[in-house]
gemmi code that builds the backbone of each chain (N, CA, C; Angstrom):
import gemmi

chains = {
    "A": [
        ("UNK", (-39.911, -35.028, 4.423), (-40.971, -34.090, 4.779), (-40.345, -32.755, 5.190)),
        ("UNK", (-40.727, -31.707, 4.494), (-40.188, -30.382, 4.766), (-40.973, -29.721, 5.894)),
        ("UNK", (-40.269, -29.240, 6.901), (-40.916, -28.483, 7.966), (-40.050, -27.289, 8.338)),
        ("UNK", (-40.715, -26.250, 8.802), (-40.054, -25.069, 9.332), (-40.738, -24.718, 10.650)),
        ("UNK", (-39.953, -24.296, 11.625), (-40.520, -23.964, 12.929), (-39.845, -22.725, 13.480)),
        ("UNK", (-40.675, -21.736, 13.813), (-40.177, -20.493, 14.376), (-40.071, -20.593, 15.892)),
        ("UNK", (-39.091, -19.919, 16.441), (-38.965, -19.844, 17.897), (-38.405, -18.486, 18.276)),
        ("UNK", (-38.782, -18.044, 19.463), (-38.333, -16.752, 19.951), (-39.258, -16.253, 21.032)),
        ("UNK", (-39.024, -15.047, 21.519), (-39.843, -14.513, 22.606), (-41.256, -14.185, 22.153)),
        ("UNK", (-42.198, -14.317, 23.053), (-43.585, -13.951, 22.731), (-43.853, -12.488, 23.079)),
        ("UNK", (-43.006, -11.933, 23.955), (-43.194, -10.555, 24.412), (-41.852, -9.839, 24.443)),
        ("UNK", (-41.812, -8.687, 23.814), (-40.614, -7.847, 23.882), (-41.037, -6.435, 24.253)),
        ("UNK", (-40.120, -5.708, 24.858), (-40.414, -4.325, 25.251), (-40.025, -3.366, 24.137)),
        ("UNK", (-40.693, -2.230, 24.075), (-40.293, -1.206, 23.094), (-38.824, -0.875, 23.235)),
        ("UNK", (-38.183, -0.659, 22.121), (-36.756, -0.346, 21.936), (-35.863, -1.579, 22.009)),
        ("UNK", (-36.383, -2.705, 22.467), (-35.552, -3.909, 22.529), (-35.320, -4.496, 21.136)),
        ("UNK", (-34.385, -5.437, 21.069), (-34.098, -6.150, 19.827), (-34.750, -7.524, 19.860)),
        ("UNK", (-35.443, -7.859, 18.792), (-36.098, -9.154, 18.645), (-35.175, -10.104, 17.895)),
        ("UNK", (-35.036, -11.304, 18.412), (-34.282, -12.347, 17.713), (-35.169, -13.562, 17.536)),
        ("UNK", (-35.395, -13.926, 16.284), (-36.216, -15.083, 15.944), (-35.369, -16.119, 15.225)),
        ("UNK", (-35.652, -17.382, 15.509), (-34.934, -18.484, 14.877), (-35.905, -19.365, 14.116)),
        ("UNK", (-35.530, -19.725, 12.911), (-36.293, -20.664, 12.099), (-35.456, -21.929, 11.931)),
        ("UNK", (-35.962, -23.034, 12.447), (-35.273, -24.314, 12.323), (-35.962, -25.131, 11.248)),
        ("UNK", (-35.204, -25.558, 10.251), (-35.783, -26.263, 9.118), (-35.364, -27.726, 9.131)),
        ("UNK", (-36.185, -28.534, 8.504), (-35.852, -29.941, 8.306), (-36.451, -30.396, 6.992)),
        ("UNK", (-35.889, -31.454, 6.430), (-36.382, -31.980, 5.166), (-35.728, -31.359, 3.946)),
        ("UNK", (-34.924, -30.344, 4.153), (-34.128, -29.785, 3.076), (-32.921, -29.105, 3.705)),
        ("UNK", (-31.920, -28.861, 2.867), (-30.690, -28.266, 3.367), (-30.594, -26.795, 3.008)),
        ("UNK", (-30.065, -26.012, 3.931), (-29.848, -24.591, 3.653), (-28.709, -24.384, 2.653)),
        ("UNK", (-28.040, -25.467, 2.260), (-27.010, -25.373, 1.225), (-27.575, -25.677, -0.159)),
        ("UNK", (-28.866, -25.956, -0.243), (-29.534, -26.204, -1.529), (-29.555, -24.926, -2.361)),
        ("UNK", (-28.952, -24.966, -3.536), (-28.796, -23.750, -4.342), (-30.122, -23.185, -4.842)),
        ("UNK", (-31.158, -23.993, -4.893), (-32.419, -23.531, -5.457), (-33.392, -23.002, -4.399)),
        ("UNK", (-32.998, -23.104, -3.151), (-33.916, -22.750, -2.063), (-33.306, -21.741, -1.108)),
        ("UNK", (-34.182, -21.029, -0.428), (-33.751, -20.132, 0.629), (-34.842, -20.085, 1.684)),
        ("UNK", (-34.661, -19.214, 2.648), (-35.648, -19.026, 3.704), (-35.971, -17.546, 3.837)),
        ("UNK", (-37.253, -17.273, 3.905), (-37.733, -15.903, 4.084), (-38.404, -15.745, 5.440)),
        ("UNK", (-38.441, -14.518, 5.916), (-39.269, -14.131, 7.053), (-40.364, -13.201, 6.540)),
        ("UNK", (-41.567, -13.483, 6.998), (-42.755, -12.741, 6.601), (-43.567, -12.492, 7.866)),
        ("UNK", (-44.144, -11.316, 8.011), (-44.932, -11.063, 9.210), (-46.340, -10.617, 8.847)),
        ("UNK", (-47.223, -10.704, 9.838), (-48.627, -10.354, 9.626), (-49.185, -9.755, 10.914)),
        ("UNK", (-49.336, -8.436, 10.958), (-49.981, -7.819, 12.127), (-51.406, -8.350, 12.248)),
        ("UNK", (-51.949, -8.356, 13.453), (-53.314, -8.873, 13.644), (-54.312, -8.209, 12.707)),
        ("UNK", (-55.024, -9.023, 11.948), (-56.057, -8.515, 11.057), (-55.549, -7.827, 9.805)),
        ("UNK", (-54.244, -7.888, 9.577), (-53.682, -7.181, 8.420), (-53.017, -8.153, 7.444)),
        ("UNK", (-52.423, -7.576, 6.409), (-51.878, -8.378, 5.314), (-50.483, -8.915, 5.632)),
        ("UNK", (-50.069, -9.858, 4.810), (-48.714, -10.384, 4.886), (-47.724, -9.310, 4.456)),
        ("UNK", (-46.586, -9.277, 5.121), (-45.520, -8.334, 4.777), (-44.204, -9.099, 4.737)),
        ("UNK", (-43.586, -9.148, 3.575), (-42.284, -9.805, 3.438), (-41.211, -8.954, 4.108)),
        ("UNK", (-40.325, -9.610, 4.851), (-39.288, -8.896, 5.589), (-37.882, -9.095, 5.001)),
        ("UNK", (-37.511, -10.340, 4.782), (-36.137, -10.617, 4.348), (-36.034, -12.055, 3.878)),
        ("UNK", (-34.967, -12.329, 3.108), (-34.658, -13.720, 2.807), (-33.163, -13.908, 2.622)),
        ("UNK", (-32.771, -15.179, 2.705), (-31.378, -15.551, 2.562), (-31.307, -16.847, 1.776)),
        ("UNK", (-30.323, -16.935, 0.863), (-30.137, -18.129, 0.048), (-28.830, -18.821, 0.416)),
        ("UNK", (-28.623, -19.960, -0.224), (-27.480, -20.810, 0.138), (-26.145, -20.106, -0.076)),
        ("UNK", (-26.076, -19.242, -1.078), (-24.819, -18.542, -1.367), (-24.646, -17.309, -0.483)),
        ("UNK", (-25.508, -17.201, 0.535), (-25.504, -16.089, 1.490), (-26.062, -14.798, 0.883)),
        ("UNK", (-26.660, -14.876, -0.293), (-27.338, -13.719, -0.879), (-28.504, -13.340, 0.028)),
        ("UNK", (-28.583, -12.055, 0.390), (-29.617, -11.580, 1.299), (-30.383, -10.421, 0.671)),
        ("UNK", (-31.659, -10.327, 1.003), (-32.476, -9.194, 0.592), (-33.331, -8.775, 1.776)),
        ("UNK", (-33.592, -7.456, 1.841), (-34.373, -6.909, 2.951), (-35.482, -6.002, 2.434)),
        ("UNK", (-36.574, -5.957, 3.215), (-37.623, -4.997, 2.948), (-37.021, -3.594, 2.932)),
        ("UNK", (-37.395, -2.836, 1.908), (-36.840, -1.488, 1.772), (-37.149, -0.633, 2.994)),
        ("UNK", (-38.373, -0.744, 3.500), (-38.804, 0.118, 4.608), (-38.201, -0.287, 5.954)),
        ("UNK", (-37.751, -1.528, 6.085), (-37.240, -2.015, 7.369), (-35.762, -2.374, 7.330)),
        ("UNK", (-35.133, -2.108, 6.211), (-33.762, -2.567, 5.995), (-32.803, -2.166, 7.106)),
        ("UNK", (-32.958, -0.961, 7.614), (-32.028, -0.465, 8.624), (-32.162, -1.194, 9.960)),
        ("UNK", (-33.239, -1.908, 10.160), (-33.499, -2.573, 11.443), (-33.328, -4.086, 11.387)),
        ("UNK", (-33.163, -4.647, 10.204), (-33.159, -6.098, 10.040), (-31.777, -6.657, 9.735)),
        ("UNK", (-31.534, -7.848, 10.282), (-30.365, -8.629, 9.898), (-30.789, -10.088, 9.820)),
        ("UNK", (-30.460, -10.734, 8.713), (-30.761, -12.152, 8.543), (-29.448, -12.906, 8.379)),
        ("UNK", (-29.391, -14.084, 8.968), (-28.192, -14.911, 8.867), (-28.600, -16.374, 8.935)),
        ("UNK", (-27.665, -17.255, 8.604), (-27.974, -18.675, 8.659), (-26.812, -19.462, 9.218)),
        ("UNK", (-27.150, -20.585, 9.831), (-26.158, -21.557, 10.296), (-26.537, -22.874, 9.626)),
        ("UNK", (-25.878, -23.175, 8.529), (-26.233, -24.350, 7.740), (-26.081, -25.629, 8.543)),
        ("UNK", (-25.069, -25.717, 9.367), (-24.831, -26.939, 10.145), (-25.958, -27.201, 11.148)),
        ("UNK", (-26.591, -26.134, 11.603), (-27.698, -26.279, 12.559), (-29.065, -26.226, 11.877)),
        ("UNK", (-29.066, -25.997, 10.559), (-30.323, -25.864, 9.800), (-31.190, -24.745, 10.371)),
        ("UNK", (-30.549, -23.636, 10.691), (-31.262, -22.517, 11.292), (-31.016, -21.210, 10.555)),
        ("UNK", (-32.079, -20.413, 10.484), (-32.011, -19.059, 9.946), (-32.469, -18.109, 11.048)),
        ("UNK", (-31.692, -17.082, 11.284), (-31.976, -16.149, 12.372), (-32.287, -14.764, 11.818)),
        ("UNK", (-33.330, -14.158, 12.348), (-33.689, -12.784, 12.001), (-33.627, -11.929, 13.259)),
        ("UNK", (-32.928, -10.823, 13.165), (-32.950, -9.857, 14.258), (-33.580, -8.569, 13.765)),
        ("UNK", (-34.383, -7.971, 14.620), (-35.040, -6.697, 14.318), (-34.801, -5.781, 15.513)),
        ("UNK", (-34.165, -4.674, 15.257), (-33.815, -3.762, 16.343), (-34.924, -2.750, 16.614)),
        ("UNK", (-34.813, -2.090, 17.743), (-35.688, -0.969, 18.094), (-37.168, -1.293, 17.901)),
        ("UNK", (-37.605, -2.362, 18.535), (-38.993, -2.812, 18.384), (-39.983, -1.779, 18.914)),
        ("UNK", (-41.123, -1.731, 18.238), (-42.191, -0.774, 18.546), (-43.511, -1.527, 18.607)),
        ("UNK", (-44.500, -1.018, 19.330), (-45.791, -1.722, 19.353), (-46.365, -2.027, 17.970)),
        ("UNK", (-46.072, -1.212, 16.968), (-46.588, -1.491, 15.626), (-45.945, -2.725, 15.001)),
        ("UNK", (-44.890, -3.216, 15.615), (-44.237, -4.438, 15.135), (-44.899, -5.691, 15.698)),
        ("UNK", (-45.923, -5.526, 16.515), (-46.681, -6.670, 17.018), (-47.297, -7.405, 15.832)),
        ("UNK", (-46.982, -8.687, 15.733), (-47.410, -9.458, 14.557), (-47.106, -10.933, 14.765)),
        ("UNK", (-47.691, -11.745, 13.903), (-47.266, -13.135, 13.788), (-46.139, -13.164, 12.767)),
        ("UNK", (-45.027, -13.741, 13.163), (-43.855, -13.820, 12.304), (-43.731, -15.249, 11.770)),
        ("UNK", (-43.690, -15.360, 10.449), (-43.554, -16.650, 9.785), (-42.189, -16.763, 9.102)),
        ("UNK", (-41.662, -17.975, 9.099), (-40.575, -18.255, 8.159), (-41.131, -19.208, 7.104)),
        ("UNK", (-40.604, -19.100, 5.917), (-41.102, -19.898, 4.796), (-39.944, -20.224, 3.853)),
        ("UNK", (-40.064, -21.369, 3.194), (-39.054, -21.723, 2.200), (-39.379, -20.996, 0.900)),
        ("UNK", (-38.367, -20.375, 0.311), (-38.558, -19.637, -0.933), (-37.720, -20.267, -2.030)),
        ("UNK", (-38.308, -20.356, -3.216), (-37.596, -20.864, -4.372), (-36.826, -19.725, -5.030)),
        ("UNK", (-35.593, -19.975, -5.394), (-34.719, -18.925, -5.899), (-35.226, -18.312, -7.194)),
        ("UNK", (-35.717, -19.134, -8.122), (-36.011, -18.631, -9.472), (-37.373, -17.985, -9.615)),
        ("UNK", (-38.362, -18.449, -8.849), (-39.685, -17.848, -9.033), (-40.255, -17.217, -7.768)),
        ("UNK", (-39.471, -17.225, -6.698), (-39.845, -16.562, -5.441), (-41.135, -17.080, -4.830)),
        ("UNK", (-41.504, -18.312, -5.113), (-42.690, -18.867, -4.459), (-42.315, -19.414, -3.091)),
        ("UNK", (-43.278, -19.339, -2.173), (-43.110, -19.857, -0.821), (-43.904, -21.154, -0.728)),
        ("UNK", (-43.220, -22.295, -0.752), (-43.966, -23.541, -0.825), (-44.187, -24.222, 0.521)),
        ("UNK", (-43.401, -23.896, 1.508), (-43.614, -24.427, 2.849), (-43.475, -23.287, 3.857)),
        ("UNK", (-44.376, -23.290, 4.825), (-44.414, -22.251, 5.842), (-44.337, -22.864, 7.228)),
        ("UNK", (-43.761, -22.124, 8.146), (-43.850, -22.495, 9.539), (-45.236, -22.146, 10.069)),
        ("UNK", (-45.501, -22.538, 11.288), (-46.813, -22.274, 11.897), (-46.962, -20.824, 12.334)),
        ("UNK", (-45.845, -20.120, 12.427), (-45.883, -18.729, 12.850), (-45.739, -18.584, 14.353)),
        ("UNK", (-45.204, -17.449, 14.767), (-45.082, -17.158, 16.191), (-45.528, -15.720, 16.428)),
        ("UNK", (-46.444, -15.543, 17.373), (-46.974, -14.212, 17.676), (-46.021, -13.488, 18.617)),
        ("UNK", (-45.570, -12.341, 18.187), (-44.693, -11.506, 19.002), (-45.444, -10.229, 19.355)),
        ("UNK", (-45.555, -9.962, 20.627), (-46.226, -8.759, 21.106), (-45.189, -7.788, 21.651)),
        ("UNK", (-45.304, -6.538, 21.236), (-44.384, -5.507, 21.717), (-45.159, -4.615, 22.685)),
        ("UNK", (-44.780, -4.684, 23.931), (-45.488, -3.923, 24.960), (-44.597, -3.758, 26.176)),
        ("UNK", (-44.761, -2.640, 26.844), (-44.003, -2.400, 28.066), (-44.711, -2.988, 29.277)),
    ],
    "B": [
        ("UNK", (-48.703, 0.457, 2.268), (-49.348, 0.166, 0.976), (-48.632, -0.986, 0.281)),
        ("UNK", (-49.399, -2.025, -0.112), (-48.807, -3.188, -0.743), (-48.404, -2.858, -2.167)),
        ("UNK", (-47.415, -3.605, -2.690), (-46.936, -3.343, -4.027), (-47.903, -3.850, -5.088)),
        ("UNK", (-48.616, -4.949, -4.797), (-49.582, -5.510, -5.729), (-50.985, -5.197, -5.213)),
        ("UNK", (-51.886, -4.864, -6.145), (-53.231, -4.433, -5.769), (-54.250, -5.544, -5.942)),
        ("UNK", (-54.939, -5.876, -4.846), (-56.022, -6.861, -4.870), (-57.293, -6.209, -4.350)),
        ("UNK", (-58.457, -6.710, -4.774), (-59.704, -6.213, -4.170), (-59.760, -6.646, -2.719)),
        ("UNK", (-60.343, -5.825, -1.879), (-60.396, -6.147, -0.457), (-61.260, -7.362, -0.186)),
        ("UNK", (-62.320, -7.511, -0.954), (-63.225, -8.626, -0.713), (-63.934, -9.047, -1.985)),
        ("UNK", (-64.288, -10.315, -2.029), (-65.139, -10.873, -3.075), (-66.052, -11.879, -2.396)),
        ("UNK", (-67.145, -12.177, -3.033), (-68.062, -13.158, -2.475), (-68.745, -13.936, -3.577)),
        ("UNK", (-69.237, -15.105, -3.215), (-69.948, -15.938, -4.162), (-70.723, -17.014, -3.430)),
        ("UNK", (-71.652, -17.590, -4.107), (-72.480, -18.653, -3.531), (-71.864, -20.011, -3.841)),
        ("UNK", (-72.174, -20.994, -3.037), (-71.664, -22.346, -3.312), (-71.997, -22.775, -4.736)),
        ("UNK", (-70.996, -23.348, -5.397), (-71.170, -23.817, -6.755), (-70.816, -22.789, -7.819)),
        ("UNK", (-70.804, -21.519, -7.438), (-70.460, -20.472, -8.392), (-68.944, -20.375, -8.581)),
        ("UNK", (-68.547, -19.505, -9.497), (-67.135, -19.220, -9.726), (-66.835, -17.776, -9.354)),
        ("UNK", (-65.661, -17.545, -8.830), (-65.223, -16.182, -8.532), (-63.803, -15.998, -9.059)),
        ("UNK", (-63.456, -14.752, -9.287), (-62.112, -14.419, -9.743), (-61.554, -13.290, -8.899)),
        ("UNK", (-60.311, -13.463, -8.465), (-59.607, -12.438, -7.695), (-58.469, -11.908, -8.549)),
        ("UNK", (-58.394, -10.603, -8.668), (-57.347, -9.999, -9.487), (-56.170, -9.536, -8.639)),
        ("UNK", (-55.045, -9.394, -9.300), (-53.800, -8.980, -8.651), (-53.036, -8.139, -9.668)),
        ("UNK", (-53.009, -6.832, -9.445), (-52.425, -5.925, -10.432), (-51.083, -5.371, -9.963)),
        ("UNK", (-50.106, -5.482, -10.836), (-48.782, -4.970, -10.531), (-48.272, -4.100, -11.650)),
        ("UNK", (-47.010, -4.258, -11.968), (-46.374, -3.461, -13.014), (-45.535, -4.366, -13.918)),
        ("UNK", (-44.894, -3.760, -14.884), (-44.034, -4.516, -15.786), (-42.764, -4.998, -15.087)),
        ("UNK", (-42.508, -4.481, -13.882), (-41.332, -4.903, -13.109), (-41.612, -6.148, -12.274)),
        ("UNK", (-42.864, -6.513, -12.180), (-43.198, -7.714, -11.391), (-44.181, -8.598, -12.167)),
        ("UNK", (-45.471, -8.436, -11.929), (-46.462, -9.326, -12.544), (-46.324, -9.362, -14.067)),
        ("UNK", (-46.237, -8.218, -14.698), (-46.212, -8.151, -16.151), (-44.922, -8.609, -16.788)),
        ("UNK", (-43.853, -8.600, -16.021), (-42.562, -8.900, -16.606), (-42.107, -10.342, -16.479)),
        ("UNK", (-42.770, -11.089, -15.626), (-42.332, -12.465, -15.354), (-43.538, -13.373, -15.116)),
        ("UNK", (-43.384, -14.618, -15.453), (-44.451, -15.598, -15.181), (-44.197, -16.268, -13.834)),
        ("UNK", (-44.002, -15.438, -12.826), (-43.663, -15.918, -11.495), (-44.644, -15.371, -10.452)),
        ("UNK", (-45.923, -15.530, -10.737), (-46.962, -15.114, -9.803), (-47.419, -16.336, -9.003)),
        ("UNK", (-47.553, -16.158, -7.707), (-48.042, -17.215, -6.823), (-49.287, -16.733, -6.089)),
        ("UNK", (-50.092, -17.690, -5.658), (-51.302, -17.397, -4.878), (-51.302, -18.256, -3.616)),
        ("UNK", (-51.768, -17.647, -2.511), (-51.788, -18.314, -1.218), (-53.174, -18.196, -0.597)),
        ("UNK", (-53.594, -19.268, 0.061), (-54.852, -19.309, 0.804), (-54.522, -19.301, 2.287)),
        ("UNK", (-55.225, -18.481, 3.043), (-54.985, -18.432, 4.482), (-56.303, -18.451, 5.239)),
        ("UNK", (-56.502, -19.516, 5.996), (-57.647, -19.589, 6.887), (-57.297, -18.924, 8.212)),
        ("UNK", (-58.294, -18.434, 8.942), (-58.039, -17.719, 10.202), (-57.183, -18.525, 11.162)),
        ("UNK", (-56.146, -17.882, 11.666), (-55.279, -18.534, 12.634), (-54.310, -19.542, 12.061)),
        ("UNK", (-54.271, -19.664, 10.752), (-53.404, -20.655, 10.105), (-52.350, -19.969, 9.255)),
        ("UNK", (-51.294, -20.718, 8.933), (-50.282, -20.207, 8.028), (-50.805, -20.238, 6.591)),
        ("UNK", (-50.314, -19.348, 5.749), (-50.700, -19.389, 4.336), (-50.311, -20.719, 3.698)),
        ("UNK", (-51.050, -21.071, 2.648), (-50.802, -22.300, 1.895), (-50.679, -21.950, 0.426)),
        ("UNK", (-49.633, -22.454, -0.215), (-49.426, -22.215, -1.640), (-50.490, -22.935, -2.459)),
        ("UNK", (-51.197, -22.172, -3.307), (-52.258, -22.748, -4.123), (-51.916, -22.767, -5.613)),
        ("UNK", (-51.192, -21.742, -6.064), (-50.806, -21.601, -7.470), (-49.388, -21.024, -7.513)),
        ("UNK", (-48.557, -21.514, -8.418), (-47.248, -20.917, -8.635), (-46.976, -20.808, -10.134)),
        ("UNK", (-46.048, -19.943, -10.481), (-45.725, -19.690, -11.889), (-47.004, -19.452, -12.712)),
        ("UNK", (-47.823, -18.578, -12.193), (-49.075, -18.085, -12.800), (-50.207, -19.107, -12.764)),
        ("UNK", (-49.934, -20.344, -13.183), (-51.052, -21.268, -13.401), (-50.790, -22.702, -12.962)),
        ("UNK", (-49.687, -22.951, -12.295), (-49.372, -24.314, -11.861), (-49.901, -24.589, -10.455)),
        ("UNK", (-50.480, -25.768, -10.289), (-50.998, -26.165, -8.979), (-50.058, -27.151, -8.307)),
        ("UNK", (-49.690, -26.914, -7.057), (-48.913, -27.930, -6.320), (-49.758, -29.185, -6.143)),
        ("UNK", (-49.092, -30.280, -5.902), (-49.793, -31.528, -5.657), (-50.760, -31.369, -4.489)),
        ("UNK", (-51.981, -31.855, -4.676), (-52.969, -31.819, -3.608), (-53.938, -30.651, -3.676)),
        ("UNK", (-53.640, -29.661, -4.490), (-54.560, -28.517, -4.635), (-55.627, -28.890, -5.669)),
        ("UNK", (-56.890, -28.729, -5.308), (-57.971, -29.121, -6.233), (-57.901, -28.347, -7.548)),
        ("UNK", (-58.332, -29.002, -8.623), (-58.285, -28.334, -9.934), (-59.390, -27.282, -10.087)),
        ("UNK", (-60.170, -27.083, -9.013), (-61.126, -25.961, -9.005), (-60.398, -24.627, -8.947)),
        ("UNK", (-59.149, -24.680, -8.534), (-58.319, -23.476, -8.434), (-57.472, -23.357, -9.698)),
        ("UNK", (-57.554, -22.197, -10.345), (-56.764, -21.975, -11.541), (-56.251, -20.541, -11.565)),
        ("UNK", (-55.139, -20.353, -12.276), (-54.541, -19.031, -12.361), (-54.270, -18.645, -13.796)),
        ("UNK", (-54.233, -17.331, -14.033), (-53.950, -16.811, -15.365), (-53.327, -15.433, -15.224)),
        ("UNK", (-52.886, -14.905, -16.358), (-52.283, -13.569, -16.345), (-52.511, -12.903, -17.686)),
        ("UNK", (-52.780, -11.587, -17.622), (-52.874, -10.787, -18.835), (-52.231, -9.440, -18.547)),
        ("UNK", (-51.173, -9.163, -19.255), (-50.468, -7.904, -19.002), (-49.952, -7.838, -17.575)),
        ("UNK", (-50.275, -6.756, -16.895), (-49.800, -6.562, -15.525), (-50.760, -7.088, -14.462)),
        ("UNK", (-51.774, -7.829, -14.893), (-52.776, -8.345, -13.942), (-52.851, -9.869, -13.993)),
        ("UNK", (-52.691, -10.457, -12.813), (-52.869, -11.895, -12.663), (-54.218, -12.152, -12.006)),
        ("UNK", (-54.737, -13.342, -12.222), (-56.054, -13.671, -11.663), (-56.065, -15.082, -11.096)),
        ("UNK", (-56.794, -15.226, -10.015), (-57.068, -16.530, -9.422), (-58.555, -16.788, -9.578)),
        ("UNK", (-58.896, -17.909, -10.174), (-60.298, -18.285, -10.334), (-60.579, -19.540, -9.523)),
        ("UNK", (-61.653, -19.490, -8.769), (-62.108, -20.666, -8.028), (-63.475, -21.021, -8.573)),
        ("UNK", (-63.574, -22.209, -9.136), (-64.848, -22.651, -9.680), (-65.495, -23.643, -8.716)),
        ("UNK", (-66.798, -23.790, -8.823), (-67.503, -24.714, -7.938), (-67.234, -24.390, -6.474)),
        ("UNK", (-67.462, -23.135, -6.108), (-67.157, -22.674, -4.754), (-67.702, -23.607, -3.680)),
        ("UNK", (-66.870, -23.827, -2.669), (-67.284, -24.626, -1.521), (-67.101, -23.802, -0.253)),
        ("UNK", (-67.826, -24.172, 0.762), (-67.763, -23.425, 2.023), (-66.327, -23.347, 2.550)),
        ("UNK", (-65.566, -24.407, 2.346), (-64.192, -24.462, 2.856), (-63.252, -23.511, 2.117)),
        ("UNK", (-63.705, -22.944, 1.002), (-62.863, -22.000, 0.263), (-62.867, -20.624, 0.909)),
        ("UNK", (-63.778, -20.399, 1.849), (-63.833, -19.105, 2.525), (-62.534, -18.894, 3.289)),
        ("UNK", (-61.807, -17.852, 2.904), (-60.468, -17.605, 3.445), (-59.959, -16.285, 2.880)),
        ("UNK", (-58.768, -15.915, 3.319), (-58.066, -14.794, 2.709), (-57.122, -15.332, 1.649)),
        ("UNK", (-57.003, -14.590, 0.545), (-56.134, -15.000, -0.545), (-55.137, -13.881, -0.857)),
        ("UNK", (-53.880, -14.276, -0.992), (-52.810, -13.320, -1.274), (-52.086, -13.723, -2.553)),
        ("UNK", (-51.749, -12.727, -3.347), (-50.879, -12.985, -4.489), (-49.474, -12.481, -4.145)),
        ("UNK", (-48.504, -13.041, -4.829), (-47.144, -12.518, -4.728), (-46.491, -12.686, -6.093)),
        ("UNK", (-45.446, -11.943, -6.308), (-44.754, -12.006, -7.592), (-43.276, -11.777, -7.398)),
        ("UNK", (-42.485, -12.411, -8.252), (-41.085, -12.049, -8.350), (-41.037, -10.609, -8.867)),
        ("UNK", (-40.052, -9.858, -8.396), (-39.879, -8.492, -8.874), (-38.413, -8.233, -9.186)),
        ("UNK", (-38.186, -7.402, -10.160), (-36.812, -7.087, -10.534), (-36.148, -6.134, -9.545)),
        ("UNK", (-36.897, -5.646, -8.595), (-36.297, -4.787, -7.567), (-35.410, -5.616, -6.649)),
        ("UNK", (-34.689, -4.958, -5.792), (-33.736, -5.654, -4.923), (-34.408, -6.602, -3.939)),
        ("UNK", (-35.700, -6.420, -3.707), (-36.387, -7.281, -2.738), (-36.730, -8.649, -3.311)),
        ("UNK", (-36.789, -8.777, -4.605), (-37.046, -10.043, -5.321), (-38.480, -10.546, -5.227)),
        ("UNK", (-39.257, -10.089, -4.247), (-40.621, -10.582, -4.103), (-41.513, -9.494, -3.531)),
        ("UNK", (-42.748, -9.451, -3.982), (-43.731, -8.502, -3.461), (-45.041, -9.238, -3.241)),
        ("UNK", (-45.808, -8.791, -2.234), (-47.115, -9.361, -1.928), (-48.234, -8.399, -2.316)),
        ("UNK", (-49.405, -8.959, -2.494), (-50.613, -8.171, -2.602), (-51.186, -7.915, -1.224)),
        ("UNK", (-52.194, -7.051, -1.162), (-52.780, -6.690, 0.115), (-53.784, -7.691, 0.660)),
        ("UNK", (-54.088, -8.715, -0.120), (-54.999, -9.752, 0.342), (-56.447, -9.484, -0.028)),
        ("UNK", (-57.181, -10.567, -0.251), (-58.611, -10.504, -0.581), (-59.360, -11.485, 0.294)),
        ("UNK", (-60.404, -10.997, 0.953), (-61.228, -11.870, 1.782), (-62.346, -12.440, 0.929)),
        ("UNK", (-62.368, -13.765, 0.820), (-63.411, -14.446, 0.079), (-64.484, -14.929, 1.044)),
        ("UNK", (-65.702, -14.504, 0.791), (-66.844, -14.953, 1.580), (-67.721, -15.843, 0.717)),
        ("UNK", (-68.014, -17.022, 1.225), (-68.932, -17.944, 0.543), (-70.302, -17.777, 1.184)),
        ("UNK", (-71.223, -17.249, 0.428), (-72.540, -16.850, 0.966), (-73.405, -18.042, 1.357)),
    ],
}
model = gemmi.Model(1)
for chain_id, residues in chains.items():
    chain = gemmi.Chain(chain_id)
    for i, (resn, *xyz) in enumerate(residues, 1):
        res = gemmi.Residue()
        res.name, res.seqid = resn, gemmi.SeqId(i, " ")
        for name, pos in zip(("N", "CA", "C"), xyz):
            atom = gemmi.Atom()
            atom.name, atom.element = name, gemmi.Element(name[0])
            atom.pos, atom.b_iso = gemmi.Position(*pos), 0.0
            res.add_atom(atom)
        chain.add_residue(res)
    model.add_chain(chain)
structure = gemmi.Structure()
structure.add_model(model)
structure.setup_entities()
């Protein structure tokens, strides 16, 4: 059974750095056909893809947020970590991690999401 | 602004059929048969409904179908049910460095 679970702070202050962890089970981060993406959704708004990482450490970032994002993985811990620097209230959103297929970029399993609020 | 264009809303009555469009470019929707569709109920995570344009994952009712023509993909829901009321998002593989793009989402209302 494939599961993904996000963890991290629920509240961050403006200018702080956000660190989110996605812990996966039911598949390995060394699987060549799979990777993990981070996707966010501000309240009442659309999904926004942020970044992904594959088993060969291939990484991709949203063009608009690239300078603020870093994605990494610890295969032994089955964890993918996303950091976002210089947080702003507009970054308030539910952050999801999802499993992505390498060849067709479909997201077949999603975490439940974690709401992060940026406020002083 | 989302890379793929979807109508903001569609509606239909129970039992009817509706279609949601998703328009991109030759660099994404038109260039590859790698379009996916997701259903999202309020407060819930998205759920994969269609992948590779027209394939349904196990457990998705066959009332849901997908197609593509040129740079536009479509999701059709036939025999609308109240439980189909949700937001629907398309996504596509893209040849750009990001590898994936989303649509802006469509709110389906079952009247």
